[in-house]
N, C-alpha and C positions, 0 to 999 in steps of 0.2 A: 209290290204294287207300283204302277206306273203313275205316281202322283207327284205334286210339286215338291215333296221332301227329298225325292230322288234326284231332283234337278239342282237343289240348293248347293251352292258352293262350288258348281261347275263353271269353267272359263266360258263357256258358250251361252250361259243363261244368267240373267239377272231380273228377277221378277220386278215388273214396274218399269223396266227400261227396254230389254232386249232379249231375244231368243234366236240364235244362230245356229249353224251347223256344227256339231262336236268334231266333225272331220277336220275342220280348220285347226283344231288344236292337237291333232295327233303329231307325235314327236317328228315323224317324217315330213310332215307338211310345214310346221311352224318353227323348225329348228333354224331356219335362215333369218327369222325375225326376232328371235329371242335376244333381249337385251340391246336392241338397236334404238338408236334416236334418230328420228327423221323430222325435218323441218319442211314447212311448206312455204314455197316462194310463190307469191301471188302475183300474177301478170295482168290482172283486170285492167290496170290503168295504162298498160302498154300494148301488149297482144290483144287483149280484150277490145281495146279501142279500135283495132284493125278489123273487127266486125264489120262487114259492110253495112254502112248508113249510121254507124255509132260514133258520136262525138261528145267530148266532155268539156264543158266549161271549166274555168279554173275553180270556181266554187263547187262544182259537182266533183271534180277530181278530189278536192280536200274532203268533201262529204263521204266518198267512197273510202278514201284512205283512213278517215277516223273510224269508220264502221268496222273495217278490216282489223285495225289495230286494237279496237275495244274487245274484240273476241279473242285477241292473242295470235293473230297470225304472225309467223316469225319474220318473215321478210316480205316487203312490199315494192314491186318495181313500179316506180312511180311515173316512168315515162322516158322517152328519148328527146333530150334537150333540142336537138337541132331540127325536129321535125316541124315545129311552129312556134311562134311567140307565145300563144295561148298555153301550150303544153309547158314551155320554159316557166312561165308566170305561175302556173298551176304547181309545178314542181318546187319552185321557191317558197310558195305559200305552205305546202305540206311540211316541208323541211323546218319551216319556222313554228310549226304546231308542236315540235319536240315530242312527237308521239313514241310509244313504246317499241313498235316494230322497227326493224332495221329497214331503213330506206335506201333503195338502189336505183341508180341511174343505169340506162340501157344505151350504149354508144357504140359507134363503128370504130374500127382500128384506125381512127384519125385523130391526130393530136389536138385539132380544134373541138372536136366533140368531148374529149377529156376536159379540156379547159371549161367548156359550157357545164360539164357535170360538176366541176369544181365550184363554179359560179353559182350553182344551186345550192352548194352546201352540204351534198351528200358525202358520206365517208365510204361508200361501196360503189363499185362500177361493174357492169358486165360489158366487156369488149366482145363484140361479135365480128365473126368473118366467115364467109362460106367455106365449107370444107369438102365439098364435092369437087374432085380434081378435074371433072369434065367442065364444069362451070368456070372454075379459075382459069382453065385454058381457053376454052372456047368463048365464053362470055366476057371475060376480063383480061385475057391475054397474059396471065401471070404463070410463071414457072414456079415449081415447087420452091426453089431458092427464093425467088421473089416473095412468095407467100410467107415463108418463114421470116425474111427480113422485116416485113411489114408488121407481122404480128408480134414478133419479139420486141421491135423497136417500140411500139405504142404500149405493150405491157410494161416494158421498162420504164416509159415515160410515166405511166400511171403509178408504178411502184415509187418513183422519184418524188412524186406528189403525195405520197402517203395515203393513197386510195387502196382500200381492200380490193383486190383484183381478181376478178373471175372471168375466164375466158369461155365464150360459146362459139363452137364450130357448128354452123348450121347446115342443114341438108347433108348431114354426115352418113345417114343410112343408105343412100343410093350409090355412093361410089363404090368401086370394087378393087381399088388399089389400096390395101391395108398397110403396106409398106410406107406408102405416101403419108398416111394417117399417123403411123408410128413415128416417122421421122419428124414430122411437124410438131407432135405432141411431146415427144421426148426431148427434142431441142428446146422447146418452149419450157418445159419444167426444169431443165438444166441450166438454162440462161437467164431466167426470171424468177420472181417470187409469185408463185400461183396460189392463190387463196382458194381457188376451185375451179373445176373444169365441167362444162355443161356438154353432155352428149344430147344430140338434138335428132329427133325423128320428124323432120320438119313437115313432111307431108303424110305422116302416119302409115308408112309402108313396111315397117319391121314387125314381124310377129312377136309375140311376148317371148317365145323361146330365142328368137334372134336378138331381142334386147338383152336378154340374160348372157347370151354368148359375147355380145358387144362389151358388156360391163366386165366380164371375167377377162377380156382382153385388156381393157383399159386399166384394170387394177393390176394386171401383171406388168404393163408398161409403165405405169405411174403409181408406184406403190406408196408414195408419201402425199399424193394429192387428193383432196376431198372431191368426190364426184357427184354430179347432179344430173337430173334427167328432165327434158323438155320434150313433150310430145304432142301430136295433134291427133285427131279422132275419126280419120277417114274411114276405117274399118270397125269403129266402135270398140277398139281394143285398148284405148288410152289407160284406163285403170289397171288392166291386167299387164300391160307393158311396164307400167310404173312399179308394180308389185314385183315383177321379175328384176327390174333394175335394182330395187332395194335389197332383194335376196341376194344379188351379186356384188353389192358394194356401195350403192347410191345412198347418199345421206340427206339430199335435198330433192323434192319433187316440185316442178314447176306446175302451176295451176291457174285457171282463170275462173272466177265466181260465175255461176250459172252456165259454165262451159262456153263462154264467149271467146271468140279469136277468130283468127284467119279460117276461111272456108268452113270446115266442119267444126272448128273451135278446139280449145284446149282441153285437158283433163280438167274436170270441174272441181274447184276447190271443195265444195260442200261434200261431193261424193268421195273425194280421196280421203278427206278426214275422216269420214265414217268408215270407210274401208280400213284404213289403219287402225282406228279404234276398236271397231268390232269384230273385224274378219282376220286382222293379223295380230291383234293384242298389243299394238304399239300405241302408247300414251302420247298424244301430241301436246297436251296441256291447253289446247284451244277449247274455248267455252262453247260447248255442243249446243246449249240451249240458245246461243245467239245466232245459229246458222241460218234459220228462217228469215229473221230480220234483216240480215245482210243480204240475203237474196231478194227480199222486197226492195230494199235500197237501191240495189244494182239494176233490178228489172225496171223500176220507176225512171231511173236516170237514163239508163241505156235505151229505154223504150223497146225493148225486146221482151214479149210477153213469154212466159214459160209454158210449155205443156202442162196440162193439169195433172198428168201422170209422171212428170219429171221425177227421177230418183231422187230421194232425200228430202226434197223441199217442194214437190208438186203439191198444188193446192187441193187436190181431191184425195191425197194419200190417207187422209184421216176418215174418209167416208167408206161405209160398207153397204153395199147394194144387194149382192147375191143372197138368195135364201140360204144357201149351204154355209156361206161365210157367216152371215148373221146368226144362224142356228149354232155353229161352232163357238162363234165368240161368246154368245150367252151361256152355253153349257161349260166352256172353259171358266168363265168368270164365276160361275156357281161353284166350281170346283177349287177356287182360291187362286186362280191365275190371273194376274194383271195384264200380262202380255198373252196375246191370244193368236189371231190369225194375220199376224204382221211380223215383220223382223224386228221392229223396235216401235216403242209406243211414240206417236208423233210429239208428245210433250218433251222428248229427248231432244229434239232439235227446235224446240220452241213453237211448235205448232199446236193448233187447238185439239182437244181429245178426240178420241174416236168417236164417230157419229153414224148410228144406223139411219140410212135414208131409204126412200120409197121411190121405186122406179120399175122398169120393165122386167128386172131380174129378181124382184123381191118374192119372198116366200112367206109362209104362215108364220115362222118365228118373227119376222120383222113386223108383220101385222099385229101379232100378239104383243109385242113390245110396244107398240104405238097405242094399241087399245088400253094397255095398262097405264101408260103415260097420261092417257086422258080420261082414266077411270071409266072406261067403257067395257061393259059385259057383252059378250057375244057367244053363241053356241058355235059348235064345231063347224056345222053347215054354213053359218053366217060368215065365220072367218074365212072359209073357202070362197065364198062369193065375194067378199071384201077383197081378197088377195087377187082373185081373177080381174076384178074391176081395175085394181091399182096397176096390174101388170099390163092391162089393155091400155089405161090412159098413158102409162109411161112409154109405151110403144108408138102410140099415136102422137104424142107431143115431142118425143126424142129429148126428153129432159127428165129431171126428178120432178116428184109431185111435192107441193107444198103442203102445209099442215091443214090449210084451208080446203084444198082438194080433198084431202084424206078425210076430213070430217064430213065434207059433203057426200062422199060415198058411203061413209058409215050411216049417215042419216037416211039416204036412199035405201039401204039394205036393212037398217034396223026400224026404219018407219019412224024416226024420232028426230 
């Protein structure tokens, strides 16, 4: 029998929470994820603020940091201290909150930037420098030797000041001289204390397979250095690339809440957390029920309204309108399934429960549900008439019907 008892105890199913594909947990698919620990490094307060038109006051910066820390985000990149006095002030206020998450400053490979990070009170810093050799040469006039000298010198300076030091080589994936990259990175690892190295697909142009190839190379060159991945979403492949990075050795993924960030944005924090938890079987320790609340906080402060069908936290994801979906939902529920025609129940991420709604796609199952809810009796012919009128009204007004509209239609059909 294909009933709920058959599914109980399977990795891809937890009634009342989620029902995903069993293919995710075939040994051949999941082997690279088994036993791995992955941390989320949230960049909402730095890269997220680089979204066109987004700016945070010091108070707003603190509010976002607190919301992220409250749900257990492992690391929070709280800003770039030389960018503005407001950012510097906000960073100091966040550090003074003594939040549970690890606070990270983002700085250039310039000693005065490191001094500002120290002034903020952070214990961890990401030092960035472009790693596209064409840009180093044509835009900045730097030879490979000069790049190495600059990076090694500032990383050593951060080491001397007892900062946990992570190096980020941005625009890495567009260069084509991998001996150049290897020389810079192996020298850096040999001559300094590197607590991490971030591979960056700055303009989101590496395919997921290419990301896997890159991380296999980095793991070969830098066997003792923790690897991280930072990607943008130009081709909608940020999550896929991040999974490939993890499979090949990354232990930290950089993300921004609601997918904020330069141009197409970063990998969305809430999406990556759920991908890890439900599709890769990697437990993050993050409070999933708090995901929607943080999304609302960031949405309100950033003033960037989310699409209603945004993955994980879209505000319409708990609504069922189509007749087929509503019918299957009711029949599954009657058979003892809590999770029906969705990947996970909206309550898992702190959203309101599934709701059957009335609109242009409604079918008889939805109409019968609403009639039951209101204690109204109707014949099969009357149900069909009400259904047709509801569908017509939804199409005319281009939105869902209210209860008042439904009851008016019922009154017109039933004559009461």
